[in-house]
C-alpha positions as CSV (number, residue, x, y, z in Angstrom):
1,M,10.6,5.7,3.2
2,Y,8.8,5.8,6.6
3,E,9.3,8.7,8.9
4,A,8.3,9.9,12.5
5,T,9.4,12.9,14.6
6,T,9.3,12.8,18.4
7,H,10.9,15.3,20.8
8,D,12.9,16.9,17.9
9,V,14.3,13.5,16.8
10,R,13.4,12.3,13.3
11,V,13.6,8.6,12.6
12,Q,13.5,7.5,8.9
13,V,13.3,3.8,8.0
14,E,13.7,2.1,4.6
15,P,13.0,-1.7,4.4
16,V,14.4,-3.8,1.5
17,F,13.4,-7.4,0.8
18,L,16.6,-9.6,0.5
19,E,15.8,-12.2,-2.1
20,N,19.3,-13.7,-2.1
21,Q,19.1,-14.4,1.7
22,S,15.5,-15.7,1.6
23,A,14.2,-19.2,0.9
24,P,10.5,-18.8,0.2
25,D,10.0,-22.6,-0.4
26,E,11.2,-23.1,3.1
27,G,9.2,-20.3,4.7
28,H,12.2,-18.1,5.2
29,F,11.9,-14.4,4.3
30,V,14.5,-11.8,5.1
31,W,14.6,-7.9,5.1
32,A,17.2,-5.4,5.7
33,Y,16.1,-2.0,7.0
34,S,18.1,1.2,7.1
35,V,17.5,3.7,9.8
36,R,18.5,7.4,10.0
37,I,18.1,9.1,13.3
38,E,18.5,12.9,13.1
39,N,18.7,15.3,16.0
40,L,16.6,18.4,15.1
41,G,17.0,19.9,18.6
42,T,19.5,22.2,20.2
43,A,21.1,19.7,22.6
44,P,22.9,16.4,22.2
45,V,20.8,13.2,22.7
46,R,22.0,9.7,23.4
47,L,20.3,6.5,22.2
48,V,20.4,4.1,25.1
49,N,17.9,1.3,24.4
50,R,15.8,-0.1,21.6
51,Y,12.3,-1.8,21.4
52,W,10.9,-3.5,18.3
53,R,7.5,-5.1,17.8
54,I,7.6,-7.4,14.8
55,T,4.3,-9.0,13.5
56,D,4.2,-11.5,10.7
57,A,1.4,-12.1,8.2
58,Q,-0.1,-14.7,10.6
59,G,-0.2,-12.3,13.5
60,L,2.7,-13.9,15.4
61,V,4.3,-11.1,17.4
62,E,8.0,-11.0,18.5
63,E,9.2,-8.3,20.8
64,V,12.9,-7.3,20.9
65,R,14.5,-5.1,23.6
66,G,18.0,-4.3,24.3
67,P,20.8,-1.8,24.7
68,G,21.6,0.5,21.8
69,V,21.5,-0.4,18.1
70,V,24.1,-2.6,16.2
71,G,26.3,-2.7,19.3
72,E,26.4,1.1,19.8
73,Q,24.8,3.7,22.0
74,P,25.5,6.7,19.9
75,T,25.4,10.4,21.1
76,I,23.8,12.5,18.3
77,S,24.8,16.2,18.4
78,P,22.3,18.9,17.3
79,G,22.0,19.0,13.5
80,S,23.7,15.6,13.3
81,H,22.5,12.1,12.5
82,F,23.3,8.5,13.0
83,E,22.6,5.8,10.4
84,Y,22.7,2.0,10.7
85,T,21.3,-1.1,8.9
86,S,19.9,-4.2,10.5
87,G,17.7,-7.1,9.5
88,A,14.6,-9.1,10.2
89,P,13.7,-12.6,9.2
90,L,10.1,-13.8,9.1
91,K,8.4,-17.1,8.3
92,T,5.8,-15.3,6.2
93,P,6.1,-13.3,3.0
94,S,5.1,-10.1,4.7
95,G,4.8,-8.4,8.1
96,I,5.0,-5.1,10.0
97,M,7.5,-3.5,12.4
98,F,7.4,-0.6,14.7
99,G,9.2,0.4,17.9
100,A,10.8,3.1,20.1
101,Y,14.2,4.2,21.2
102,E,14.9,5.3,24.7
103,M,17.0,8.4,24.6
104,H,18.7,10.4,27.2
105,D,19.1,14.2,27.0
106,A,22.2,16.1,28.2
107,A,20.9,16.1,31.8
108,G,20.5,12.3,31.7
109,D,16.7,12.5,31.6
110,S,15.0,9.7,29.7
111,F,12.5,10.1,26.9
112,Q,11.0,7.9,24.1
113,V,11.4,8.4,20.4
114,D,8.9,6.6,18.1
115,I,10.1,4.4,15.3
116,P,7.4,4.6,12.6
117,A,5.5,1.5,11.6
118,F,6.8,0.1,8.3
119,S,5.7,-2.7,6.1
120,L,7.8,-5.8,5.3
121,D,6.6,-6.8,1.8
122,S,8.0,-9.4,-0.6
123,P,7.2,-10.3,-4.1
124,H,6.1,-13.7,-2.7
125,Q,2.8,-12.6,-1.4
126,A,-0.6,-11.8,-3.0
127,I,-1.4,-8.1,-3.0
128,Q,-4.3,-7.2,-0.9
129,L,-6.1,-3.8,-1.1
130,N,-7.1,-2.5,2.3
């Protein structure tokens, strides 16, 4: 599990390689990632936009921006959380993702919450020690 806390909002991410949706012989590798966004603050926050930077093992970068997550722009009350699962396909057997959420506080002011960098690893890669 990967975790980051910014402005009293904790983001936890857990990626899972999806063997049954991947076709390694065809250069198609798929991961699901589950995200939990928890409001540790004292006021509600609303997730308005998302930004992802996805880098494959060959250094190819894809950036994704858009409103909300999985079709929602959830408001998260203090002490509450929002969870969702999404996916990422790559043409290589590994990669890395990170990003940020644009959030609004109760006054409508915007702030950024970091999504921690997390590895997309599959059993179809050679293990390298860094």
